[in-house]
N, C-alpha and C positions, 0 to 999 in steps of 0.2 A: 253435381247440381246443387243450386241453392233454392231449397224449398222454404217458403215462409212458414208453413206449419211446424217444421222442426225448428225454426229459429223461436217462434211463440213457445213451443214445449219447453225448450231449453231455458228461455227467459222466465217462464213461469216456475220451473224447477228452482232456478237460481234465487228468485224471490222467495219461495217457500223454504228452501234451505237457509236462507238468510234469516227468516223468521223463527224456524225451529232452533237454529243455534243461538240466537238471541233470548229465546225462552230458556235454553240451558244456562246462559249467562245469568238470567234473573234468578234461576233456581240456586245457582252457586252463591250469589250475594245474598239471597233471602230478603224478607221484609224487615224493615226497622221497627220492632215492636214498641220502641220508645217514642216514636213519633207518629201519631194516628194518621196525620196527612199522608206521610210516606207510605205507611202500611196500607192505606185505602188506595193510593196510587198503584202500588204494586199489584194489588189484586184487580184493579181496574184494567191495567194494561195486560195482565195475563188472560183476562176474560176476553178482551178485545182480540188478542192473538188467536185464542181458540175459536172464537166466532168467525174470524177471517178464514182459518183453516176449514171449518165447517161450511162457510157460506161459498168460498170461491173454489178451492181445489175440489171438494166433495161434490159440489153441485154443477160446476161448469167444466173444470179441467178433466176429471176422470171420466164423466159421461162421454165426452168427445173421444177420448182415447178408447173406452169400452165399446162404444157403439159404431165408431168409424175406423180408427187405426187398427185395433186388434183384429176384427173380421177380415179386413183386407190383407193383413199380414198372415193370418192364419190360412187363407186361401192361397196366397202366393208363395209362402214359406213354411209349409207344414212342419218342417224340422224344428221350429221354435215354439210349438204348441204347448210344450211343458211349461215354458217361460211365461206364455201368454196366460195359461191356466192360473200360475201361481200370482201374477200381476192381477188377474181378475179377481181372485180370491181376496188380495189385498184390498182391491177397491170396494169389494163387497163388505168387508169388515171395517173399513176406515170410518164410515159415518158413525157406527156404533161405538167405535174406540174413542173419537173425538167427543161424543156425547158423554161417555162415561168419564173422560178426563174432565170435562167441565163439572160434572157432578162431584167428583173427588176434589176439585178446586174449591167449589162452594162449601163443601164439608169442612174443609181445613179453614177456610175463612169465617164460617159461622159457628163451628163446633170447637175450633181451637186447635192447639199444637198436637194433640193426639193423632189428628187426622193428617198431619203434614207428611210423614214418610210415605203413606200410601200414594199421595198425589205425585210427590217427588220420584218415587220409584217407577210409577206408571208412566208418568211424563217422560222420564229418561228412556225407558223401553220404547215408548212410541216414536220419540225422536229418531232413535236407531232404527227402528222399523221403516219410518218413512225415508230416511236418508238412504237406506239399503235398497228400498223399493224404487226411488229415483235413480239410483246408480245401475240398478239392473236394467231399466228401461234404456238408460243412455248408453250403457256398455254393450247391451245385446240387441234389444229390440230396435232402437233408432238405426244403427248401422245396417241391420238386415232390411229394414224398410227402404232405406236409400238403395239398397242393393236390388231388392225385388219388385217394389210397387212400380206400376205403370204411370205414365203421364196423365191418364185419366183419373187414377186413384190420387195422384199428388193435387190435381186441380180440385177435386172435392174436398181433400183435406185442408188445402190452402185456404179455401173459401170458408169452410166451417171453423177454422181457427182464427180467421180474421174477424168473426163476428163478436168476439169478446176479448177483453183486454184485462189482465191482472190488475186491480185497482191498487197494488203497491208498486208496481212498475211504472216508473216516471218516463219511460221512453215514448209514451203516447198519451193521449187524453184520458183522464180519469173519468169513470162512471160517476156522475153526481151523486148517485145513492151511496156510494163508498167514501165520498169526501170527509164526512165526519169520522168514520172509523179510521180512514187513513191519517187524519190530523191527530187523532188521538193516539194511535200507535207510534207514529214518527215523533211526536213531541215527548211522550213518555218513555218509550222503549230504548234500551241502551243499543249502541252501535253493535252490528252493522245495520240493523233495520232502522233505527231511530236517532234522534238527537239528544235524547236523555243522557244522564250521567252513565259513563261506561263502568 
């Protein structure tokens, strides 16, 4: 069966994975300390990326999974409860972790190079954590959802996930509130997220 909720979840995961991988590319390049404009742009785009992660996945994507998908799946497929508990724990810690990353980035930007390693190390761990989280959802939970959820479950999920769209996914109309953020990231971030220098 073709469920629109699954398509939305996978599309949002793809956008977020591209964002996270682009953030790692930026860490590998680093800021050009010799050119203030380039350095300012570097921190600006990293802040925009972290804001996107905090604003969209943490506040819209995860709550729909936690409030709608996970309870239905726990009821119909209790054998995946350990996986659901792990993913729910990830959701609970995600917002705190991204805020801590923002703090570490600002410490590096405002206090200098002695704070760089702390941000880079935590950002690298965070990206791996998030990619592993999405992989677990896609490899374990989503196939189980396809197998066990009822038509009624899918109707509720399809309606719920249709009410929001990832602001960085160009498959539909973007939310006007996110246009400025979208433009900033796309124009400054390196490929695959943006049009900036690779």
